[in-house]
PyMOL Python script that loads the backbone (N, CA, C, O; Angstrom):
from pymol import cmd

cmd.read_pdbstr("""\
ATOM      1  N   MET A   1       6.041  -2.606   0.511  1.00  0.00           N
ATOM      2  CA  MET A   1       5.185  -1.770  -0.303  1.00  0.00           C
ATOM      3  C   MET A   1       6.058  -0.893  -1.183  1.00  0.00           C
ATOM      4  O   MET A   1       7.038  -0.311  -0.719  1.00  0.00           O
ATOM      5  N   THR A   2       5.706  -0.806  -2.420  1.00  0.00           N
ATOM      6  CA  THR A   2       6.367   0.147  -3.295  1.00  0.00           C
ATOM      7  C   THR A   2       5.495   1.381  -3.388  1.00  0.00           C
ATOM      8  O   THR A   2       4.285   1.316  -3.169  1.00  0.00           O
ATOM      9  N   PHE A   3       6.089   2.467  -3.704  1.00  0.00           N
ATOM     10  CA  PHE A   3       5.379   3.728  -3.738  1.00  0.00           C
ATOM     11  C   PHE A   3       4.681   3.903  -5.073  1.00  0.00           C
ATOM     12  O   PHE A   3       5.084   3.290  -6.062  1.00  0.00           O
ATOM     13  N   PRO A   4       3.652   4.719  -5.123  1.00  0.00           N
ATOM     14  CA  PRO A   4       2.828   4.825  -6.327  1.00  0.00           C
ATOM     15  C   PRO A   4       3.577   5.433  -7.499  1.00  0.00           C
ATOM     16  O   PRO A   4       4.550   6.170  -7.340  1.00  0.00           O
ATOM     17  N   LYS A   5       3.089   5.098  -8.670  1.00  0.00           N
ATOM     18  CA  LYS A   5       3.652   5.680  -9.880  1.00  0.00           C
ATOM     19  C   LYS A   5       3.226   7.138  -9.985  1.00  0.00           C
ATOM     20  O   LYS A   5       2.347   7.596  -9.255  1.00  0.00           O
ATOM     21  N   ILE A   6       3.848   7.843 -10.885  1.00  0.00           N
ATOM     22  CA  ILE A   6       3.615   9.284 -11.022  1.00  0.00           C
ATOM     23  C   ILE A   6       2.143   9.596 -11.274  1.00  0.00           C
ATOM     24  O   ILE A   6       1.613  10.558 -10.718  1.00  0.00           O
ATOM     25  N   ASN A   7       1.483   8.802 -12.098  1.00  0.00           N
ATOM     26  CA  ASN A   7       0.099   9.097 -12.470  1.00  0.00           C
ATOM     27  C   ASN A   7      -0.912   8.383 -11.560  1.00  0.00           C
ATOM     28  O   ASN A   7      -2.035   8.120 -11.988  1.00  0.00           O
ATOM     29  N   CYS A   8      -0.544   8.077 -10.355  1.00  0.00           N
ATOM     30  CA  CYS A   8      -1.426   7.364  -9.425  1.00  0.00           C
ATOM     31  C   CYS A   8      -2.622   8.241  -9.038  1.00  0.00           C
ATOM     32  O   CYS A   8      -2.467   9.429  -8.756  1.00  0.00           O
ATOM     33  N   ASP A   9      -3.801   7.647  -9.029  1.00  0.00           N
ATOM     34  CA  ASP A   9      -5.017   8.326  -8.606  1.00  0.00           C
ATOM     35  C   ASP A   9      -5.211   8.043  -7.114  1.00  0.00           C
ATOM     36  O   ASP A   9      -5.705   6.979  -6.743  1.00  0.00           O
ATOM     37  N   PHE A  10      -4.824   8.989  -6.266  1.00  0.00           N
ATOM     38  CA  PHE A  10      -4.868   8.775  -4.819  1.00  0.00           C
ATOM     39  C   PHE A  10      -6.283   8.579  -4.309  1.00  0.00           C
ATOM     40  O   PHE A  10      -6.499   7.801  -3.380  1.00  0.00           O
ATOM     41  N   ASP A  11      -7.252   9.269  -4.899  1.00  0.00           N
ATOM     42  CA  ASP A  11      -8.638   9.074  -4.467  1.00  0.00           C
ATOM     43  C   ASP A  11      -9.075   7.633  -4.686  1.00  0.00           C
ATOM     44  O   ASP A  11      -9.722   7.035  -3.826  1.00  0.00           O
ATOM     45  N   LYS A  12      -8.719   7.080  -5.837  1.00  0.00           N
ATOM     46  CA  LYS A  12      -9.053   5.691  -6.126  1.00  0.00           C
ATOM     47  C   LYS A  12      -8.332   4.753  -5.157  1.00  0.00           C
ATOM     48  O   LYS A  12      -8.911   3.772  -4.691  1.00  0.00           O
ATOM     49  N   LEU A  13      -7.085   5.055  -4.862  1.00  0.00           N
ATOM     50  CA  LEU A  13      -6.308   4.248  -3.917  1.00  0.00           C
ATOM     51  C   LEU A  13      -6.958   4.246  -2.541  1.00  0.00           C
ATOM     52  O   LEU A  13      -7.108   3.187  -1.931  1.00  0.00           O
ATOM     53  N   PHE A  14      -7.344   5.413  -2.048  1.00  0.00           N
ATOM     54  CA  PHE A  14      -7.947   5.506  -0.719  1.00  0.00           C
ATOM     55  C   PHE A  14      -9.338   4.875  -0.688  1.00  0.00           C
ATOM     56  O   PHE A  14      -9.754   4.353   0.346  1.00  0.00           O
ATOM     57  N   ASP A  15     -10.058   4.918  -1.806  1.00  0.00           N
ATOM     58  CA  ASP A  15     -11.373   4.288  -1.869  1.00  0.00           C
ATOM     59  C   ASP A  15     -11.283   2.769  -1.761  1.00  0.00           C
ATOM     60  O   ASP A  15     -12.239   2.119  -1.337  1.00  0.00           O
ATOM     61  N   MET A  16     -10.158   2.209  -2.136  1.00  0.00           N
ATOM     62  CA  MET A  16      -9.995   0.754  -2.074  1.00  0.00           C
ATOM     63  C   MET A  16      -9.748   0.263  -0.649  1.00  0.00           C
ATOM     64  O   MET A  16      -9.898  -0.927  -0.372  1.00  0.00           O
ATOM     65  N   LEU A  17      -9.378   1.151   0.242  1.00  0.00           N
ATOM     66  CA  LEU A  17      -9.145   0.752   1.628  1.00  0.00           C
ATOM     67  C   LEU A  17     -10.476   0.468   2.305  1.00  0.00           C
ATOM     68  O   LEU A  17     -11.428   1.238   2.171  1.00  0.00           O
ATOM     69  N   SER A  18     -10.537  -0.629   3.025  1.00  0.00           N
ATOM     70  CA  SER A  18     -11.777  -0.976   3.718  1.00  0.00           C
ATOM     71  C   SER A  18     -11.445  -1.631   5.052  1.00  0.00           C
ATOM     72  O   SER A  18     -10.340  -2.124   5.277  1.00  0.00           O
ATOM     73  N   TYR A  19     -12.432  -1.617   5.914  1.00  0.00           N
ATOM     74  CA  TYR A  19     -12.253  -2.222   7.233  1.00  0.00           C
ATOM     75  C   TYR A  19     -11.912  -3.706   7.108  1.00  0.00           C
ATOM     76  O   TYR A  19     -12.339  -4.366   6.160  1.00  0.00           O
ATOM     77  N   PRO A  20     -11.140  -4.232   8.070  1.00  0.00           N
ATOM     78  CA  PRO A  20     -10.924  -5.684   8.102  1.00  0.00           C
ATOM     79  C   PRO A  20     -12.255  -6.397   8.347  1.00  0.00           C
ATOM     80  O   PRO A  20     -13.178  -5.816   8.918  1.00  0.00           O
ATOM     81  N   LEU A  21     -12.349  -7.627   7.925  1.00  0.00           N
ATOM     82  CA  LEU A  21     -13.613  -8.359   8.029  1.00  0.00           C
ATOM     83  C   LEU A  21     -14.081  -8.549   9.468  1.00  0.00           C
ATOM     84  O   LEU A  21     -15.285  -8.638   9.709  1.00  0.00           O
ATOM     85  N   ASN A  22     -13.159  -8.614  10.433  1.00  0.00           N
ATOM     86  CA  ASN A  22     -13.592  -8.837  11.816  1.00  0.00           C
ATOM     87  C   ASN A  22     -14.396  -7.659  12.368  1.00  0.00           C
ATOM     88  O   ASN A  22     -15.033  -7.794  13.412  1.00  0.00           O
ATOM     89  N   ILE A  23     -14.382  -6.523  11.702  1.00  0.00           N
ATOM     90  CA  ILE A  23     -15.190  -5.374  12.113  1.00  0.00           C
ATOM     91  C   ILE A  23     -16.686  -5.697  12.001  1.00  0.00           C
ATOM     92  O   ILE A  23     -17.502  -5.145  12.737  1.00  0.00           O
ATOM     93  N   PHE A  24     -17.029  -6.580  11.090  1.00  0.00           N
ATOM     94  CA  PHE A  24     -18.431  -6.887  10.825  1.00  0.00           C
ATOM     95  C   PHE A  24     -18.971  -8.037  11.679  1.00  0.00           C
ATOM     96  O   PHE A  24     -20.087  -8.506  11.456  1.00  0.00           O
ATOM     97  N   ASP A  25     -18.189  -8.485  12.644  1.00  0.00           N
ATOM     98  CA  ASP A  25     -18.628  -9.542  13.555  1.00  0.00           C
ATOM     99  C   ASP A  25     -19.522  -8.924  14.624  1.00  0.00           C
ATOM    100  O   ASP A  25     -19.055  -8.131  15.442  1.00  0.00           O
ATOM    101  N   SER A  26     -20.778  -9.274  14.622  1.00  0.00           N
ATOM    102  CA  SER A  26     -21.735  -8.648  15.539  1.00  0.00           C
ATOM    103  C   SER A  26     -21.530  -9.068  16.998  1.00  0.00           C
ATOM    104  O   SER A  26     -22.105  -8.459  17.900  1.00  0.00           O
ATOM    105  N   LYS A  27     -20.731 -10.085  17.235  1.00  0.00           N
ATOM    106  CA  LYS A  27     -20.510 -10.572  18.606  1.00  0.00           C
ATOM    107  C   LYS A  27     -19.368  -9.834  19.306  1.00  0.00           C
ATOM    108  O   LYS A  27     -19.096 -10.084  20.481  1.00  0.00           O
ATOM    109  N   ARG A  28     -18.713  -8.948  18.606  1.00  0.00           N
ATOM    110  CA  ARG A  28     -17.546  -8.265  19.168  1.00  0.00           C
ATOM    111  C   ARG A  28     -17.808  -6.773  19.283  1.00  0.00           C
ATOM    112  O   ARG A  28     -18.602  -6.199  18.537  1.00  0.00           O
ATOM    113  N   ASN A  29     -17.122  -6.166  20.233  1.00  0.00           N
ATOM    114  CA  ASN A  29     -17.111  -4.708  20.324  1.00  0.00           C
ATOM    115  C   ASN A  29     -15.952  -4.234  19.453  1.00  0.00           C
ATOM    116  O   ASN A  29     -14.790  -4.439  19.803  1.00  0.00           O
ATOM    117  N   THR A  30     -16.251  -3.616  18.346  1.00  0.00           N
ATOM    118  CA  THR A  30     -15.219  -3.299  17.362  1.00  0.00           C
ATOM    119  C   THR A  30     -14.845  -1.822  17.306  1.00  0.00           C
ATOM    120  O   THR A  30     -14.115  -1.403  16.408  1.00  0.00           O
ATOM    121  N   GLU A  31     -15.328  -1.042  18.238  1.00  0.00           N
ATOM    122  CA  GLU A  31     -15.043   0.403  18.198  1.00  0.00           C
ATOM    123  C   GLU A  31     -13.545   0.689  18.280  1.00  0.00           C
ATOM    124  O   GLU A  31     -13.045   1.558  17.566  1.00  0.00           O
ATOM    125  N   ASP A  32     -12.822  -0.030  19.139  1.00  0.00           N
ATOM    126  CA  ASP A  32     -11.379   0.192  19.250  1.00  0.00           C
ATOM    127  C   ASP A  32     -10.671  -0.178  17.946  1.00  0.00           C
ATOM    128  O   ASP A  32      -9.758   0.520  17.507  1.00  0.00           O
ATOM    129  N   GLU A  33     -11.097  -1.271  17.338  1.00  0.00           N
ATOM    130  CA  GLU A  33     -10.493  -1.689  16.075  1.00  0.00           C
ATOM    131  C   GLU A  33     -10.770  -0.673  14.963  1.00  0.00           C
ATOM    132  O   GLU A  33      -9.909  -0.425  14.119  1.00  0.00           O
ATOM    133  N   LYS A  34     -11.955  -0.096  14.965  1.00  0.00           N
ATOM    134  CA  LYS A  34     -12.283   0.943  13.978  1.00  0.00           C
ATOM    135  C   LYS A  34     -11.397   2.164  14.179  1.00  0.00           C
ATOM    136  O   LYS A  34     -10.916   2.749  13.209  1.00  0.00           O
ATOM    137  N   LYS A  35     -11.180   2.552  15.428  1.00  0.00           N
ATOM    138  CA  LYS A  35     -10.323   3.708  15.712  1.00  0.00           C
ATOM    139  C   LYS A  35      -8.891   3.451  15.250  1.00  0.00           C
ATOM    140  O   LYS A  35      -8.256   4.332  14.670  1.00  0.00           O
ATOM    141  N   ILE A  36      -8.383   2.246  15.506  1.00  0.00           N
ATOM    142  CA  ILE A  36      -7.025   1.899  15.073  1.00  0.00           C
ATOM    143  C   ILE A  36      -6.931   1.942  13.556  1.00  0.00           C
ATOM    144  O   ILE A  36      -5.972   2.481  13.004  1.00  0.00           O
ATOM    145  N   PHE A  37      -7.924   1.375  12.883  1.00  0.00           N
ATOM    146  CA  PHE A  37      -7.930   1.378  11.420  1.00  0.00           C
ATOM    147  C   PHE A  37      -7.944   2.803  10.881  1.00  0.00           C
ATOM    148  O   PHE A  37      -7.196   3.124   9.957  1.00  0.00           O
ATOM    149  N   LYS A  38      -8.782   3.652  11.446  1.00  0.00           N
ATOM    150  CA  LYS A  38      -8.859   5.041  10.985  1.00  0.00           C
ATOM    151  C   LYS A  38      -7.536   5.780  11.205  1.00  0.00           C
ATOM    152  O   LYS A  38      -7.126   6.586  10.371  1.00  0.00           O
ATOM    153  N   ARG A  39      -6.869   5.501  12.337  1.00  0.00           N
ATOM    154  CA  ARG A  39      -5.556   6.118  12.581  1.00  0.00           C
ATOM    155  C   ARG A  39      -4.525   5.634  11.572  1.00  0.00           C
ATOM    156  O   ARG A  39      -3.712   6.419  11.083  1.00  0.00           O
ATOM    157  N   LEU A  40      -4.557   4.334  11.257  1.00  0.00           N
ATOM    158  CA  LEU A  40      -3.621   3.797  10.273  1.00  0.00           C
ATOM    159  C   LEU A  40      -3.843   4.417   8.892  1.00  0.00           C
ATOM    160  O   LEU A  40      -2.886   4.759   8.197  1.00  0.00           O
ATOM    161  N   VAL A  41      -5.088   4.556   8.507  1.00  0.00           N
ATOM    162  CA  VAL A  41      -5.399   5.161   7.207  1.00  0.00           C
ATOM    163  C   VAL A  41      -4.948   6.624   7.176  1.00  0.00           C
ATOM    164  O   VAL A  41      -4.395   7.083   6.177  1.00  0.00           O
ATOM    165  N   ALA A  42      -5.182   7.348   8.260  1.00  0.00           N
ATOM    166  CA  ALA A  42      -4.761   8.755   8.323  1.00  0.00           C
ATOM    167  C   ALA A  42      -3.237   8.865   8.230  1.00  0.00           C
ATOM    168  O   ALA A  42      -2.715   9.744   7.544  1.00  0.00           O
ATOM    169  N   LYS A  43      -2.536   7.981   8.915  1.00  0.00           N
ATOM    170  CA  LYS A  43      -1.070   7.986   8.866  1.00  0.00           C
ATOM    171  C   LYS A  43      -0.584   7.646   7.457  1.00  0.00           C
ATOM    172  O   LYS A  43       0.345   8.268   6.941  1.00  0.00           O
ATOM    173  N   PHE A  44      -1.225   6.654   6.846  1.00  0.00           N
ATOM    174  CA  PHE A  44      -0.876   6.279   5.479  1.00  0.00           C
ATOM    175  C   PHE A  44      -1.071   7.452   4.525  1.00  0.00           C
ATOM    176  O   PHE A  44      -0.211   7.723   3.687  1.00  0.00           O
ATOM    177  N   LYS A  45      -2.194   8.142   4.650  1.00  0.00           N
ATOM    178  CA  LYS A  45      -2.471   9.297   3.784  1.00  0.00           C
ATOM    179  C   LYS A  45      -1.423  10.390   3.969  1.00  0.00           C
ATOM    180  O   LYS A  45      -0.977  10.998   2.996  1.00  0.00           O
ATOM    181  N   SER A  46      -1.032  10.639   5.212  1.00  0.00           N
ATOM    182  CA  SER A  46      -0.043  11.692   5.450  1.00  0.00           C
ATOM    183  C   SER A  46       1.320  11.312   4.884  1.00  0.00           C
ATOM    184  O   SER A  46       2.050  12.176   4.396  1.00  0.00           O
ATOM    185  N   LEU A  47       1.670  10.029   4.943  1.00  0.00           N
ATOM    186  CA  LEU A  47       2.960   9.596   4.405  1.00  0.00           C
ATOM    187  C   LEU A  47       2.958   9.557   2.876  1.00  0.00           C
ATOM    188  O   LEU A  47       3.941   9.936   2.239  1.00  0.00           O
ATOM    189  N   ILE A  48       1.873   9.108   2.304  1.00  0.00           N
ATOM    190  CA  ILE A  48       1.815   8.941   0.852  1.00  0.00           C
ATOM    191  C   ILE A  48       1.801  10.294   0.128  1.00  0.00           C
ATOM    192  O   ILE A  48       2.189  10.377  -1.037  1.00  0.00           O
ATOM    193  N   GLU A  49       1.363  11.337   0.807  1.00  0.00           N
ATOM    194  CA  GLU A  49       1.367  12.664   0.193  1.00  0.00           C
ATOM    195  C   GLU A  49       2.780  13.136  -0.127  1.00  0.00           C
ATOM    196  O   GLU A  49       2.967  13.956  -1.026  1.00  0.00           O
ATOM    197  N   ASN A  50       3.771  12.634   0.591  1.00  0.00           N
ATOM    198  CA  ASN A  50       5.163  13.034   0.377  1.00  0.00           C
ATOM    199  C   ASN A  50       5.949  11.958  -0.372  1.00  0.00           C
ATOM    200  O   ASN A  50       7.166  11.862  -0.215  1.00  0.00           O
ATOM    201  N   TRP A  51       5.274  11.158  -1.174  1.00  0.00           N
ATOM    202  CA  TRP A  51       5.926  10.041  -1.833  1.00  0.00           C
ATOM    203  C   TRP A  51       6.946  10.492  -2.876  1.00  0.00           C
ATOM    204  O   TRP A  51       7.845   9.729  -3.229  1.00  0.00           O
ATOM    205  N   GLY A  52       6.817  11.702  -3.366  1.00  0.00           N
ATOM    206  CA  GLY A  52       7.736  12.192  -4.397  1.00  0.00           C
ATOM    207  C   GLY A  52       9.188  12.120  -3.972  1.00  0.00           C
ATOM    208  O   GLY A  52      10.070  11.868  -4.792  1.00  0.00           O
ATOM    209  N   GLU A  53       9.433  12.339  -2.707  1.00  0.00           N
ATOM    210  CA  GLU A  53      10.796  12.267  -2.191  1.00  0.00           C
ATOM    211  C   GLU A  53      11.330  10.838  -2.243  1.00  0.00           C
ATOM    212  O   GLU A  53      12.542  10.626  -2.267  1.00  0.00           O
ATOM    213  N   LEU A  54      10.440   9.876  -2.259  1.00  0.00           N
ATOM    214  CA  LEU A  54      10.836   8.474  -2.173  1.00  0.00           C
ATOM    215  C   LEU A  54      10.739   7.751  -3.520  1.00  0.00           C
ATOM    216  O   LEU A  54      10.897   6.532  -3.586  1.00  0.00           O
ATOM    217  N   ARG A  55      10.482   8.493  -4.577  1.00  0.00           N
ATOM    218  CA  ARG A  55      10.316   7.886  -5.897  1.00  0.00           C
ATOM    219  C   ARG A  55      11.577   7.146  -6.329  1.00  0.00           C
ATOM    220  O   ARG A  55      11.482   6.118  -6.999  1.00  0.00           O
ATOM    221  N   ILE A  56      12.739   7.640  -5.963  1.00  0.00           N
ATOM    222  CA  ILE A  56      14.004   6.994  -6.320  1.00  0.00           C
ATOM    223  C   ILE A  56      14.069   5.596  -5.717  1.00  0.00           C
ATOM    224  O   ILE A  56      14.577   4.667  -6.344  1.00  0.00           O
ATOM    225  N   ILE A  57      13.557   5.451  -4.504  1.00  0.00           N
ATOM    226  CA  ILE A  57      13.562   4.143  -3.844  1.00  0.00           C
ATOM    227  C   ILE A  57      12.707   3.162  -4.632  1.00  0.00           C
ATOM    228  O   ILE A  57      13.097   2.008  -4.807  1.00  0.00           O
ATOM    229  N   ARG A  58      11.557   3.598  -5.108  1.00  0.00           N
ATOM    230  CA  ARG A  58      10.696   2.720  -5.911  1.00  0.00           C
ATOM    231  C   ARG A  58      11.449   2.226  -7.129  1.00  0.00           C
ATOM    232  O   ARG A  58      11.386   1.043  -7.463  1.00  0.00           O
ATOM    233  N   SER A  59      12.155   3.115  -7.791  1.00  0.00           N
ATOM    234  CA  SER A  59      12.900   2.742  -8.982  1.00  0.00           C
ATOM    235  C   SER A  59      13.948   1.684  -8.651  1.00  0.00           C
ATOM    236  O   SER A  59      14.126   0.728  -9.406  1.00  0.00           O
ATOM    237  N   LEU A  60      14.635   1.851  -7.535  1.00  0.00           N
ATOM    238  CA  LEU A  60      15.652   0.869  -7.128  1.00  0.00           C
ATOM    239  C   LEU A  60      15.022  -0.490  -6.822  1.00  0.00           C
ATOM    240  O   LEU A  60      15.577  -1.527  -7.186  1.00  0.00           O
ATOM    241  N   ILE A  61      13.877  -0.488  -6.160  1.00  0.00           N
ATOM    242  CA  ILE A  61      13.189  -1.740  -5.844  1.00  0.00           C
ATOM    243  C   ILE A  61      12.780  -2.454  -7.124  1.00  0.00           C
ATOM    244  O   ILE A  61      12.984  -3.661  -7.258  1.00  0.00           O
ATOM    245  N   GLU A  62      12.206  -1.713  -8.062  1.00  0.00           N
ATOM    246  CA  GLU A  62      11.783  -2.321  -9.330  1.00  0.00           C
ATOM    247  C   GLU A  62      12.978  -2.871 -10.101  1.00  0.00           C
ATOM    248  O   GLU A  62      12.884  -3.945 -10.696  1.00  0.00           O
ATOM    249  N   ASP A  63      14.100  -2.151 -10.100  1.00  0.00           N
ATOM    250  CA  ASP A  63      15.301  -2.635 -10.790  1.00  0.00           C
ATOM    251  C   ASP A  63      15.832  -3.905 -10.130  1.00  0.00           C
ATOM    252  O   ASP A  63      16.256  -4.832 -10.821  1.00  0.00           O
ATOM    253  N   ALA A  64      15.813  -3.953  -8.795  1.00  0.00           N
ATOM    254  CA  ALA A  64      16.299  -5.137  -8.081  1.00  0.00           C
ATOM    255  C   ALA A  64      15.441  -6.356  -8.405  1.00  0.00           C
ATOM    256  O   ALA A  64      15.972  -7.442  -8.635  1.00  0.00           O
ATOM    257  N   PHE A  65      14.119  -6.186  -8.424  1.00  0.00           N
ATOM    258  CA  PHE A  65      13.240  -7.305  -8.760  1.00  0.00           C
ATOM    259  C   PHE A  65      13.418  -7.740 -10.212  1.00  0.00           C
ATOM    260  O   PHE A  65      13.384  -8.932 -10.516  1.00  0.00           O
ATOM    261  N   LYS A  66      13.605  -6.780 -11.097  1.00  0.00           N
ATOM    262  CA  LYS A  66      13.807  -7.108 -12.508  1.00  0.00           C
ATOM    263  C   LYS A  66      15.065  -7.948 -12.680  1.00  0.00           C
ATOM    264  O   LYS A  66      15.051  -8.945 -13.403  1.00  0.00           O
ATOM    265  N   LEU A  67      16.152  -7.555 -12.023  1.00  0.00           N
ATOM    266  CA  LEU A  67      17.395  -8.317 -12.115  1.00  0.00           C
ATOM    267  C   LEU A  67      17.242  -9.708 -11.503  1.00  0.00           C
ATOM    268  O   LEU A  67      17.728 -10.695 -12.055  1.00  0.00           O
ATOM    269  N   ALA A  68      16.564  -9.775 -10.361  1.00  0.00           N
ATOM    270  CA  ALA A  68      16.376 -11.072  -9.695  1.00  0.00           C
ATOM    271  C   ALA A  68      15.549 -12.008 -10.570  1.00  0.00           C
ATOM    272  O   ALA A  68      15.860 -13.195 -10.675  1.00  0.00           O
ATOM    273  N   LYS A  69      14.502 -11.487 -11.194  1.00  0.00           N
ATOM    274  CA  LYS A  69      13.663 -12.317 -12.053  1.00  0.00           C
ATOM    275  C   LYS A  69      14.435 -12.798 -13.278  1.00  0.00           C
ATOM    276  O   LYS A  69      14.284 -13.945 -13.698  1.00  0.00           O
ATOM    277  N   GLU A  70      15.250 -11.933 -13.843  1.00  0.00           N
ATOM    278  CA  GLU A  70      16.052 -12.336 -15.000  1.00  0.00           C
ATOM    279  C   GLU A  70      17.096 -13.360 -14.593  1.00  0.00           C
ATOM    280  O   GLU A  70      17.361 -14.298 -15.344  1.00  0.00           O
ATOM    281  N   ALA A  71      17.694 -13.199 -13.417  1.00  0.00           N
ATOM    282  CA  ALA A  71      18.720 -14.135 -12.957  1.00  0.00           C
ATOM    283  C   ALA A  71      18.128 -15.518 -12.708  1.00  0.00           C
ATOM    284  O   ALA A  71      18.806 -16.528 -12.901  1.00  0.00           O
ATOM    285  N   CYS A  72      16.888 -15.569 -12.288  1.00  0.00           N
ATOM    286  CA  CYS A  72      16.211 -16.840 -11.990  1.00  0.00           C
ATOM    287  C   CYS A  72      15.384 -17.344 -13.164  1.00  0.00           C
ATOM    288  O   CYS A  72      14.628 -18.306 -13.023  1.00  0.00           O
ATOM    289  N   ASN A  73      15.520 -16.708 -14.313  1.00  0.00           N
ATOM    290  CA  ASN A  73      14.779 -17.081 -15.511  1.00  0.00           C
ATOM    291  C   ASN A  73      13.270 -17.079 -15.252  1.00  0.00           C
ATOM    292  O   ASN A  73      12.566 -18.016 -15.626  1.00  0.00           O
ATOM    293  N   MET A  74      12.789 -16.021 -14.612  1.00  0.00           N
ATOM    294  CA  MET A  74      11.361 -15.867 -14.282  1.00  0.00           C
ATOM    295  C   MET A  74      10.812 -14.590 -14.888  1.00  0.00           C
ATOM    296  O   MET A  74      10.038 -13.890 -14.235  1.00  0.00           O
ATOM    297  N   LYS A  75      11.184 -14.269 -16.098  1.00  0.00           N
ATOM    298  CA  LYS A  75      10.801 -13.009 -16.717  1.00  0.00           C
ATOM    299  C   LYS A  75       9.295 -12.839 -16.847  1.00  0.00           C
ATOM    300  O   LYS A  75       8.797 -11.714 -16.799  1.00  0.00           O
ATOM    301  N   ASN A  76       8.567 -13.924 -17.010  1.00  0.00           N
ATOM    302  CA  ASN A  76       7.110 -13.841 -17.199  1.00  0.00           C
ATOM    303  C   ASN A  76       6.341 -13.808 -15.890  1.00  0.00           C
ATOM    304  O   ASN A  76       5.116 -13.692 -15.901  1.00  0.00           O
ATOM    305  N   LEU A  77       7.025 -13.907 -14.777  1.00  0.00           N
ATOM    306  CA  LEU A  77       6.357 -13.883 -13.470  1.00  0.00           C
ATOM    307  C   LEU A  77       5.921 -12.468 -13.140  1.00  0.00           C
ATOM    308  O   LEU A  77       6.724 -11.537 -13.201  1.00  0.00           O
ATOM    309  N   HIS A  78       4.642 -12.301 -12.789  1.00  0.00           N
ATOM    310  CA  HIS A  78       4.133 -10.975 -12.465  1.00  0.00           C
ATOM    311  C   HIS A  78       4.199 -10.772 -10.965  1.00  0.00           C
ATOM    312  O   HIS A  78       3.817  -9.713 -10.467  1.00  0.00           O
TER     313      HIS A  78
END
""", "prot")
cmd.dss("prot")
cmd.show_as("cartoon", "prot")
cmd.util.cbc("prot")
cmd.orient("prot")
């Protein structure tokens, strides 16, 4: 995972998170899975709030991928 850009809308990012599909299986008891998912989302939110410290790492990752794509003649690959 790379860290968000400076102008990232965190509310929009968190709104995109949703339960895994197995939560909607009516034949299963999914309460434990819901609790795990909620804990993961809470942990993610707490970590992402301090992403500014890690912005340099994002830049290095993007530079490494850019060089690798150029070396492999894959400049148009998204």
